C-alpha positions in Angstrom: -32.6 41.9 -129.4 -29.0 42.3 -128.2 -27.0 39.2 -127.7 -25.8 38.0 -124.3 -22.1 38.4 -123.6 -19.9 35.9 -121.8 -17.1 36.8 -119.3 -14.8 37.6 -122.3 -17.3 40.0 -123.9 -18.2 37.6 -126.7 -21.8 37.3 -127.9 -23.4 34.0 -127.0 -26.8 32.4 -127.7 -29.8 32.3 -125.4 -29.5 30.1 -122.3 -31.5 26.9 -122.0 -31.2 26.1 -118.3 -34.1 23.6 -118.3 -33.2 21.8 -121.5 -33.2 18.0 -121.4 -32.9 15.6 -124.3 -36.2 14.8 -126.0 -37.9 11.4 -126.3 -37.6 9.2 -129.4 -40.8 9.3 -131.5 -43.0 6.4 -130.5 -44.4 3.8 -132.8 -48.0 4.8 -132.2 -50.7 6.1 -134.6 -51.4 9.8 -135.2 -55.2 10.3 -135.7 -56.7 13.0 -137.9 -60.0 13.8 -139.4 -59.1 12.9 -143.0 -56.2 10.5 -142.4 -54.3 8.3 -140.0 -50.5 8.2 -139.8 -49.4 4.8 -138.5 -46.2 2.8 -138.1 -45.3 1.1 -141.4 -46.2 -2.5 -141.5 -45.1 -4.5 -144.6 -47.7 -7.2 -144.2 -50.6 -4.7 -143.8 -49.5 -2.0 -146.2 -47.6 -3.5 -149.1 -50.6 -4.4 -151.3 -52.3 -1.0 -150.8 -49.2 1.1 -151.3 -48.1 -0.9 -154.4 -51.6 -0.3 -155.8 -51.5 3.4 -154.9 -48.1 4.0 -156.6 -49.1 1.8 -159.6 -52.1 4.1 -160.2 -49.8 7.0 -161.3 -49.8 7.6 -165.0 -46.0 7.5 -165.1 -43.0 7.2 -162.8 -42.1 10.9 -162.5 -42.8 10.8 -158.7 -39.7 8.6 -158.3 -37.3 11.0 -160.0 -36.1 12.6 -156.8 -36.4 9.6 -154.5 -33.4 7.4 -153.8 -35.0 4.3 -155.2 -37.2 3.3 -158.2 -40.7 1.7 -158.4 -40.3 -2.0 -157.8 -41.3 -4.3 -160.5 -43.5 -6.5 -158.3 -45.5 -6.4 -155.1 -43.1 -9.1 -153.7 -40.1 -6.9 -154.3 -41.9 -4.0 -152.8 -42.7 -6.0 -149.7 -39.1 -6.9 -149.2 -38.2 -3.2 -149.3 -40.9 -2.3 -146.9 -39.9 -5.0 -144.5 -36.5 -3.4 -144.1 -38.1 0.1 -143.7 -40.6 -1.1 -141.1 -37.7 -2.5 -139.0 -35.8 0.8 -139.1 -35.6 3.1 -136.1 -34.1 6.0 -138.0 -35.6 6.7 -140.5 -38.8 5.8 -138.7 -41.3 5.0 -141.4 -45.1 5.6 -141.4 -47.9 4.8 -143.7 -50.5 7.4 -144.4 -54.0 5.9 -144.4 -57.2 7.4 -145.9 -59.5 7.8 -142.9 -62.7 6.7 -144.5 -61.5 3.6 -146.4 -58.4 2.7 -144.4 -56.4 2.4 -147.6 -52.7 3.2 -147.4 -52.0 6.1 -149.8 -48.5 7.3 -149.0 -45.4 7.1 -146.9 -43.6 9.5 -144.6 -40.8 9.2 -142.1 -39.0 10.9 -139.3 -35.2 10.8 -139.8 -32.0 12.3 -138.6 -33.6 12.1 -135.2 -31.4 14.0 -132.7 -33.0 13.9 -129.2 -29.9 15.6 -127.6 -30.4 18.8 -129.6 -34.2 18.5 -130.1 -33.9 18.3 -133.9 -35.9 16.0 -136.2 -36.5 15.8 -139.9 -39.5 14.7 -142.0 -38.6 13.0 -145.2 -38.9 10.0 -147.5 -42.2 11.5 -148.5 -44.0 9.6 -151.3 -47.7 10.3 -151.8 -49.7 8.3 -154.2 -52.0 10.2 -156.7 -55.0 9.9 -154.5 -53.2 11.6 -151.6 -51.4 14.3 -153.6 -52.9 17.8 -153.2 -55.6 16.6 -150.9 -56.6 17.8 -147.4 -55.2 14.5 -146.1 -51.7 15.2 -147.4 -51.7 18.5 -145.5 -53.2 17.0 -142.4 -50.6 14.2 -142.3 -47.8 16.7 -142.3 -49.6 18.7 -139.5 -50.0 15.6 -137.4 -46.3 14.7 -137.7 -45.3 18.3 -136.8 -47.6 18.3 -133.9 -46.1 15.1 -132.5 -42.6 16.5 -132.8 -43.4 19.9 -131.2 -46.4 19.4 -129.0 -46.0 15.8 -127.8 -42.2 15.4 -127.8 -41.0 19.0 -127.3 -38.5 19.2 -130.2 -37.0 22.6 -131.0 -36.4 22.3 -134.7 -38.2 20.5 -137.5 -36.4 20.1 -140.9 -37.3 19.4 -144.5 -34.7 18.8 -147.1 -35.0 18.0 -150.8 -33.2 18.0 -154.1 -32.7 21.7 -155.0 -34.2 21.0 -158.5 -37.3 19.4 -157.0 -39.6 22.4 -157.5 -42.8 20.7 -156.2 -41.1 19.7 -152.9 -39.6 23.2 -152.4 -43.0 24.8 -153.0 -44.7 22.3 -150.6 -42.2 23.2 -147.9 -42.9 26.9 -148.2 -46.7 26.3 -148.3 -46.5 24.2 -145.1 -44.7 27.0 -143.3 -41.1 26.1 -143.5 -38.4 28.8 -143.9 -35.8 28.3 -146.6 -32.3 28.3 -145.1 -30.0 27.7 -148.1 -28.3 25.1 -150.3 -25.7 22.4 -149.4 -23.9 22.2 -152.7 -22.7 18.8 -154.0 -24.3 17.4 -150.8 -24.9 13.8 -152.0 -24.8 11.4 -154.9 -28.2 10.0 -155.8 -28.8 7.6 -158.7 -25.4 8.4 -160.1 -25.9 12.1 -160.2 -24.9 15.0 -158.0 -27.5 16.7 -155.8 -27.5 20.1 -154.2 -29.8 19.9 -151.2 -32.2 22.6 -150.2 -32.7 23.0 -146.4 -35.9 24.3 -144.8 -36.9 24.4 -141.1 -39.6 25.4 -138.6 -38.6 26.2 -135.0 -40.6 25.8 -131.8 -41.1 29.5 -131.6 -42.7 29.5 -135.1 -44.8 26.5 -134.5 -47.8 28.1 -132.7 -48.5 30.3 -135.8 -48.0 27.4 -138.2 -50.3 25.2 -136.1 -53.0 27.9 -136.1 -52.8 28.0 -139.8 -53.2 24.3 -140.1 -56.2 24.3 -137.8 -57.9 27.1 -139.7 -57.2 25.5 -143.1 -58.3 22.0 -142.1 -61.6 23.2 -140.6 -64.4 21.7 -142.7 -65.9 25.2 -142.9 -62.9 26.2 -145.0 -64.1 24.0 -147.9 -67.1 24.4 -150.1 -69.6 21.7 -151.2 -67.2 20.5 -153.9 -64.3 20.3 -151.5 -62.5 23.4 -152.8 -60.7 25.5 -150.2 -62.1 28.9 -149.4 -58.8 30.4 -148.1 -55.3 29.2 -148.7 -53.0 27.8 -146.0 -50.4 30.6 -146.3 -53.2 33.3 -146.1 -54.6 31.7 -142.9 -51.2 31.3 -141.4 -50.4 35.0 -142.0 -53.8 35.9 -140.4 -52.8 33.9 -137.3 -49.7 35.9 -137.2 
């Protein structure tokens, strides 16, 4: 596709004549088949999340997070109270649909309504949520809110460049790797290069179709094993 030219013969980007700033994400639940994604509530979610994270065999899941596992539920509640009051990041708890137990945290952050850009981050999944259909569905629900409900143009994922599981998860979910921001931040007294990933509104229909096909109960056998992978189904939707 050839670029548009302005009056000076310079290439310029596509026009957006009907563009308007997008709404802020609401503090309302997102409902899925295997999970619910709800606004974080320290009173309702502290005990369950503390138990979920305490069930891990060690603390390796905290390595790339900006904080560490609190030593007590009381300390954790104090942390969650601050996060529940925040507007950006806007924190959510991920609840198991059947039991109602909180099993992880996710947030929207760097929310930029003027440009239609939003990031998902502060992801911390307890052992029960990791590598489960609910973890994938939670991410699909948050993307759907951003693109389908609110009309954002760009959805971002960023992580420590050395966090191999996070980078792999981004690619599996349909994000495109965009590059590294070197020496981007200082975390826990060490330098971090940040890997950037994104999905655009033009890519979202194919990504959404992949999620819908993967999350279909028919894609899982009697033991709960997937029949076809998410990337394969996304490519087939292509």
